[in-house]
N, C-alpha and C positions, 0 to 999 in steps of 0.2 A: 566369674570371680569379681567382676566389676560390680555386679548386683543391679538393683532396680534403677540406679542412677543413669543407666544407659537407655532406659525405656524410651524417653523422648526422641533420641536419635534413631532408634529402631522404628518408631512410628513414622518419622519423616521418611525413612527409606521405604516403608510400606506405601506411603502416599505418593512419593515423588521419584522413587528409584534411587540408583540405577536398577534396571530390571533384573540383572543377574544376581542381585543381592536381596530381592524382595522375599523370595522363598526362605532364605536363610534368616532373614529378620523375623519372619513369622515363627520359625522354629525357636529362635532365641527368646521371643516373647513368651512362648508356651513354656519353655524351660524355666523362665523367671516367674511363672505364675502371674503373668500380666495380661491374661486373656481378656480381662474386663476393660482393658484400654483399647481394644480393637474397635475399628469403626463399624457401623451398622453394615456397610458394604462387605467388609471382610467376614463378619459373622454370618451374613446371609450366604456368602459363597461357601463357607465351611458347612453350614447346615445342608445346602444343596448337594455338596459332595457326599455327605453321609447318606442322604436319601438315595443317591445314585448307587453307592456301594451296597446299600441294604438290598437292592434288587437282585444282586448276584453274590450274596454273602456266602462264605464257606466256613466250616469248622477250622479251628486253629491247628497248626502243625508244630506247636511248641510244647514244652513241658508245662503241665498244669500246676496251679498252686497246690500247696501241701495240705490245705484245709478247706472244706466246703460243706454246705448244706444242700440236700436235695429235697424238693417238695413236688407234689403232684402238679402237673402243668395246669390242670383244670381249676385249681384253687390257689394258684401262685399269687394272685392279687393280695392275699392275706399277708404275704411277706413284707410288703411295704408298711402296713400298719404294725405288724409284730416287731419289726426291727426299727420302727420309727424313721423310715427313709423318706426323703423329700426330693423335689426338683428333678424328677426322673426325665431322662432324655433317651431317645432311641440310639442304640449303639451296635455297630458291627462287632463280630467276634474279636477281630484284631483290636478294635477300639476298647472293648470291655476288658480284654486281658491286659492290655497295656495300662488301662485305667487302674487296675488293682496293683500294678507295680508302682504307681504314683498316686497312692490313695489317701495321703495325709496333707492337710493344709493347716498351718498354725496362723491364727487370725487374732484380731482384737475385737472383742465383743462390744455391744452397745454401752456397757458400763466401764469400758476401758480395760477390763481384765482379759487375760489371755484366753483364747478359745481354740479348740482343736476340732476340725471336721474330718470325717473319713468318707470315702466312696465305697460303694458295693456294686458288683456287677451281677445282674440276674440274666442268665443265659437264655438263648432261644430254647425251644422244646426239643428234647431228645428222648425218643421212646416213651413219651408220656410224662417226662419229668423235666423240671428246670433246676439248675444248680445256682447257688449263690456263693460268690467268691468275694474275699476282701476282709479287712480287719474286723468289721462288725460281727463276723461269725466265729472269730477266735474265742475259745473258752466258753462257747455258748452252752455247754452242758453244765459246767460248774456255776455259772451265773443265772441259770434258769431261762435263758433266752430260747433254747431249743424247745422247752415245754410251751413257751408262749407262741412260738411259730406253729407248733402242732395244734394249738388251740384255734388259730386262725386258718390253718391250711388242712386240718384233719390229720395229716401225717407230716413228720419232719425227720430226716435222717442226717446225722452228723458223721463226717469222716475226716480223718487226718492221719498223716504220717510224717516222719522227719526226713531230712534230706539224705540220710544214710539208709533209709528204708528198713530200719530195725526197730523203730518205735511206732506202733500203730494204735489208733483209737477209733471207736465207732459207737454210735448210740442210736437207738430207734425209739421215737416218741410218737404217741398217738393221743389225740384228744386231751392234750395238756399234761400228759404223764409219760415219763421215760420208762419204757417197758424192759429194755435190755441194753446193756452197755459193756464195753470192754476197753481197757487201757493198759498198754504194756507196763508202764511204771506207776500205775495206780494201785492203791490198797483199799479194798480188794480189787483185783484185776477185773473181775466179773460182777455185775449187779443184775438183779432181776432173774426170772426163771428162763431157761432155754426156750427158744422159739421153735416152732415145728420144722423149719427149714435147716436148722443147725445139725451138723454131723456129730455123732456120738464120739466120746473120747476114744473108744476102742478102735475107731477107724484110723487113728494115728499109728503107723507101723512101729513107733518107738514107745507106745503106751505100756505103762505098767501101773499096778495099783499104787495109789498115793501120789501119782505124778502131777495131777491137776487139783485145783481147788474143787470143792464139792459141786458147784454149779457151772464149772468150766466145760466148754466143748472145744471143737477144733477150729472154729471160725475166728481167727485172730487178725487176718489181713483186712485193712480198710478197703483196699481196692477189690479184693475178692468178694467181700460182702456187698460192696456197691455194684459190682458186676452181676451178682445174683439177684439183688433186690431192686435196684434203681438203674443207674448207668455209671460205668466207670469212665471218668474223663480221660484216662490214659488210653482207652480203647477207641476213642473218637478219632476219626480220620476223614479224609476227603470223601469217602464212600458212605459215611454215616448220614442217615436221613435227618434233616434239621428243618423245623418249621417255625414260622413267626420270626421275631427278631428279639434281640436282647435289650436290656435297659441298664443305664448307669444312673445311680441315685446317690444322694448324700445324706449324712446323719444330722445335719443342722439346717433348719428351714431358712430360706432366703439367702443362703450362701452362694448357690449356683455352682458351676463347674470351672469358671474362668480363673479362680484364685488358686487352684491346685497346680503346683509347679510340676513340670514334666510334659514333654510333647507326646501326644497319643498317636498311635498308628490308626489308619482308617481303612 
């Protein structure tokens, strides 16, 4: 509530103590988005902590975000170019997932105008796929970003659902083109021709002629399609094989991560 006016006093506590308050001062600086005020010693300690935690990182045990992109792990480098992401840093799962909870920074640009930067989290590899979470992937079908990601990565899948689990959307893109998509509240709900893995309408026990749109099938659930084609983040747990590590990146070059308000878990 005091705001950044308290930053100098917090920095004094970091340097001089008392020791029982140093950790709390660090947390407060992160909440205020004042990470760029930390000393080189503090930054080095935090980077060392992340490196240590990466050696024994584990999947998250929390609810996943409601929208994400999945890309083949072998070509995931293309995500950074397609989404114009910068300043990537290695991130544990806990760090990445908390990063997309605090993924917006309102800044002042070089011209004095307001500037908004966002963060994205690219996960470690799960079953040959990496997922991308964060504001940059929202509405990526309507604005053409999913097609762009598929140009760079060969394939790109978009999945989303609402917090009530009654509105789902998914889209499959390859080589710069959306092949198939579904959205509960879109018109039309279905675009593109049915793909070979989709179940026919008549598999629905409630099916009757005229019940569906002409190109509709039964695969409406975003999590169900993700589980079939890529990986469903809701099914990831402590026993899921995870390789490599994740990345946090930002949408504006040169901003870094220190200006984002909010303390990250490690």
